[in-house]
C-alpha positions in Angstrom: 17.2 3.6 3.4 14.4 1.2 2.6 12.5 1.7 -0.7 9.3 -0.3 -1.5 8.2 0.5 -5.1 4.8 -0.6 -6.4 5.0 -4.0 -4.7 2.3 -6.7 -5.0 2.5 -10.1 -3.3 0.0 -12.8 -4.1 -0.5 -16.3 -2.6 -2.6 -18.1 -5.1 -5.9 -16.2 -5.3 -5.1 -14.2 -2.1 -3.4 -10.8 -2.5 -1.5 -9.9 0.7 0.1 -6.7 -0.6 -1.2 -4.6 -3.6 0.7 -1.8 -5.3 2.5 -0.7 -2.1 5.1 2.1 -2.3 6.9 3.9 0.5 10.3 5.0 1.6 11.9 4.7 5.1 14.6 7.3 5.6 17.5 7.1 8.1 17.8 9.2 11.2 14.3 8.7 12.5 12.1 5.9 13.9 9.3 5.1 11.4 6.2 3.3 12.6 4.7 0.8 10.2 1.1 0.6 11.2 -2.0 -1.4 10.2 -4.6 -3.7 11.7 -4.0 -7.5 11.9 -3.9 -8.9 8.4 -2.9 -5.6 6.8 0.2 -7.1 5.1 2.9 -5.6 7.5 4.7 -8.9 8.2 4.6 -9.9 4.5 6.1 -6.6 3.6 8.9 -7.0 6.1 9.7 -10.5 4.8 10.0 -9.1 1.3 12.4 -6.4 2.6 14.5 -9.2 4.0 14.4 -11.4 0.9 12.6 -14.1 2.8 9.8 -14.0 0.2 9.8 -12.5 -3.2 7.3 -9.9 -4.5 5.0 -11.0 -7.3 5.7 -7.7 -8.9 7.5 -4.5 -7.9 10.9 -4.0 -6.1 12.1 -3.8 -2.5 15.6 -2.4 -1.9 17.8 -1.6 1.1 20.4 1.0 0.3 19.6 0.8 -3.4 20.1 -3.0 -3.5 17.9 -6.0 -2.9 18.6 -7.8 0.4 19.9 -10.9 -1.3 22.5 -8.7 -3.0 23.9 -7.4 0.3 27.1 -9.3 1.1 27.3 -9.0 4.9 24.0 -10.3 6.3 23.5 -9.1 9.9 26.0 -6.3 9.3 23.7 -4.8 6.7 20.2 -5.4 8.2 19.1 -6.5 11.6 15.6 -7.8 12.2 13.3 -9.1 14.9 10.3 -10.8 13.1 9.3 -13.5 15.7 10.5 -13.6 19.3 9.8 -17.4 19.3 12.3 -18.2 16.6 15.2 -19.0 19.0 15.6 -22.7 19.8 14.2 -23.4 23.3 17.0 -25.8 24.1 19.8 -23.3 23.6 21.0 -20.8 26.1 20.7 -17.1 25.2 24.5 -16.9 24.8 24.7 -20.0 22.6 21.9 -18.7 20.4 23.7 -15.4 19.8 27.0 -17.1 19.4 25.6 -19.3 16.6 24.3 -16.2 14.8 27.7 -14.5 15.3 29.6 -17.5 13.8 27.2 -17.7 10.9 27.8 -14.0 10.0 31.5 -13.9 10.7 31.2 -11.6 13.7 33.6 -11.5 16.6 32.6 -13.3 19.8 32.9 -10.1 21.8 29.7 -8.9 20.1 27.7 -11.5 21.9 28.6 -10.2 25.4 28.1 -6.6 24.1 24.6 -7.1 23.0 23.7 -9.2 26.0 24.7 -6.2 28.2 23.0 -3.8 25.9 19.7 -5.6 26.2 19.9 -6.4 29.9 20.3 -10.1 29.5 23.8 -10.7 30.9 22.5 -12.2 34.1 20.4 -14.8 32.3 22.8 -15.5 29.4 23.4 -19.0 30.6 19.7 -19.9 30.9 17.8 -21.9 28.2 15.6 -19.8 26.0 12.7 -22.3 26.6 12.4 -20.9 30.1 12.2 -17.3 29.0 9.2 -15.1 29.3 7.9 -13.4 26.2 9.4 -10.2 27.3 12.9 -11.8 27.7 12.5 -13.5 24.3 11.8 -10.0 22.8 15.0 -8.7 24.4 16.9 -11.7 23.0 15.4 -11.0 19.5 16.5 -7.4 19.7 20.0 -8.5 20.8 20.2 -10.7 17.7 19.1 -7.7 15.5 21.8 -5.6 17.0 24.6 -8.2 16.7 26.0 -7.0 13.4 25.8 -3.3 14.4 23.8 -2.8 11.1 22.7 0.6 9.6 19.1 -0.7 9.0 16.9 -2.3 11.6 13.4 -3.9 11.3 11.2 -4.8 14.3 7.9 -6.6 14.1 5.7 -6.0 17.2 8.7 -5.6 19.5 6.8 -4.4 22.5 4.6 -7.5 22.9 5.1 -9.1 26.3 7.3 -6.3 27.7 6.6 -4.8 31.1 6.4 -1.0 31.5 10.1 -0.6 32.2 10.9 -2.8 29.2 8.7 -0.7 26.9 10.3 2.5 28.1 13.8 1.0 27.5 12.8 -0.2 24.0 11.5 3.3 23.1 14.7 4.9 24.2 16.8 2.3 22.4 15.0 2.9 19.1 15.4 6.7 19.4 19.1 6.3 20.2 19.6 4.0 17.2 17.9 6.6 14.9 19.9 9.4 16.4 23.0 7.5 15.3 21.8 7.8 11.7 20.3 4.3 11.3 17.1 3.4 9.5 14.7 2.1 12.1 11.3 0.6 11.0 9.0 -0.6 13.7 5.8 -2.6 12.8 2.8 -2.5 15.1 -1.0 -2.5 15.0 -1.3 -0.1 17.9 -1.2 3.7 17.4 -0.7 4.3 21.1 2.6 2.4 21.0 3.9 4.4 18.0 2.7 7.8 19.5 5.5 7.5 22.0 8.0 5.7 19.8 8.0 7.0 16.2 8.6 10.3 14.5 7.0 9.2 11.2 4.2 6.8 10.4 3.3 4.6 7.4 -0.3 3.2 7.6 -1.5 0.3 5.5 -4.7 -1.7 5.3 -5.6 -4.7 3.2 -2.1 -4.6 1.7 -2.4 -1.0 0.4 -1.0 2.3 1.5 -3.6 4.4 3.4 -1.4 7.3 4.7 2.1 8.4 5.5 3.5 11.4 7.3 4.9 12.8 10.6 3.0 12.4 13.9 2.2 16.2 13.7 0.8 15.8 10.2 -1.4 12.9 11.4 -2.7 14.9 14.3 -3.4 17.9 12.1 -5.2 15.8 9.4 -8.1 14.9 11.7 -10.0 18.0 12.5 -12.8 16.0 14.3 -13.6 17.6 17.6 -16.2 17.0 20.2 -17.1 18.4 23.6 -17.0 16.3 26.8 -19.9 17.2 29.0 -20.6 16.0 32.5 -24.2 16.2 33.8 -26.4 14.3 36.2 -29.1 14.2 33.5 -27.7 13.0 30.2 -31.2 12.2 28.8 -32.4 15.8 29.3 -29.2 17.1 27.8 -29.6 15.0 24.7 -33.2 16.3 24.3 -32.1 19.9 24.8 -29.3 19.7 22.3 -31.1 17.6 19.7 -31.1 18.9 16.2 -29.7 18.4 12.7 -26.0 17.5 12.7 -25.8 17.1 16.5 -24.9 13.8 18.1 -24.8 13.1 21.9 -23.1 9.8 23.0 -22.9 8.6 26.6 -19.3 7.4 27.2 -18.2 4.5 29.5 -17.3 6.9 32.3 -20.8 8.5 32.3 -19.8 11.7 30.5 -21.5 12.8 27.3 -19.5 13.4 24.0 -21.3 16.0 21.9 -20.4 16.7 18.3 -22.0 19.4 16.1 -22.1 22.2 18.7 -19.5 24.4 20.4 -18.9 24.3 24.1 -20.4 27.8 24.4 -23.6 26.8 22.6 -23.9 23.7 24.8 -23.6 25.8 27.9 -26.2 28.3 26.7 -28.7 25.6 25.9 -28.1 23.8 29.2 -28.8 27.0 31.1 -31.9 27.7 29.0 -33.3 24.3 29.9 -32.0 24.4 33.5 -29.8 21.4 33.1 -26.9 21.4 35.6 -23.4 20.9 34.1 -20.4 19.6 36.1 -17.9 19.8 33.3 -17.6 21.2 29.7 -14.4 20.4 27.9 -13.7 20.8 24.1 -11.4 18.0 22.8 -9.7 16.9 19.5 -9.6 13.4 18.3 -6.6 11.5 19.7 -4.0 9.9 17.3 -5.4 6.5 18.2 -8.9 7.6 17.2 -7.4 9.0 14.0 -5.8 5.6 13.3 -9.0 3.8 14.0 -10.8 6.1 11.6 -8.2 5.6 8.8 -8.2 1.8 9.1 -11.9 1.2 10.0 -12.6 -0.2 6.5 -9.5 -2.4 6.7 -10.1 -4.3 9.9 -10.1 -8.1 9.3 -12.7 -8.8 12.0 -14.5 -5.7 13.1 -16.5 -5.4 16.3 -19.3 -3.4 14.6 -18.9 -0.3 16.7 -15.6 1.2 15.4 -15.7 5.0 15.3 
């Protein structure tokens, strides 16, 4: 279990994390979400003892990471796929990690096989694609067979098959009773990977809960309408609390009216309709709404 208790981290006058508290339980994949600059990487580094909190405590299994005696056997982590020395082969990189942590040499071949890198184990890391480097980083995290695993943006650079493999791997690790924390800035990734979510923005906790709880929390609905005359539809539906937006695919998104009322008004004004579909906000839209005030560089049109 990972416990972050009222943690603040300052760098001079800059506060990267402020009063952050959450718990990551074993047996499930927990998504750690937030826009770029939210403080996710800083928090992961504090969990691993790579940087110390200005105040508050971070513990793994009730102890700070620096108090854990067995390194990779306690916590495995992928923070940066580019950390491996480009002049070493994949096998040499993992062998060095194994020696430094007192792990048997057989573990190197086991994690190479587990991550699909056996055939390229003798190649230098400098020639690896980003996706292959991600697999190597995951192999390093698995090397000590630890009960706690941290992954920072692990799906970057992976092809569709690799993404599917990673998702399955994380689920299997959690099913074995491990604590799995996966950091990302994309809700769409976590929707297919995690069972529970922690969302932060500007270094502070915004929300936490299961995927189902996040889906239920946003009751925003609209109606997708297809018509050959969007302008006439907007005029016919106009009124207090009603908004009609033309989407990129040419359809209209209407909020403030039910599908039945839209159909009645369109009939009254003789406006042809080719589609009328009620819809609920997606998890990605929910995430965008939660973090809209925490985006470091906004586009100006966030919903």
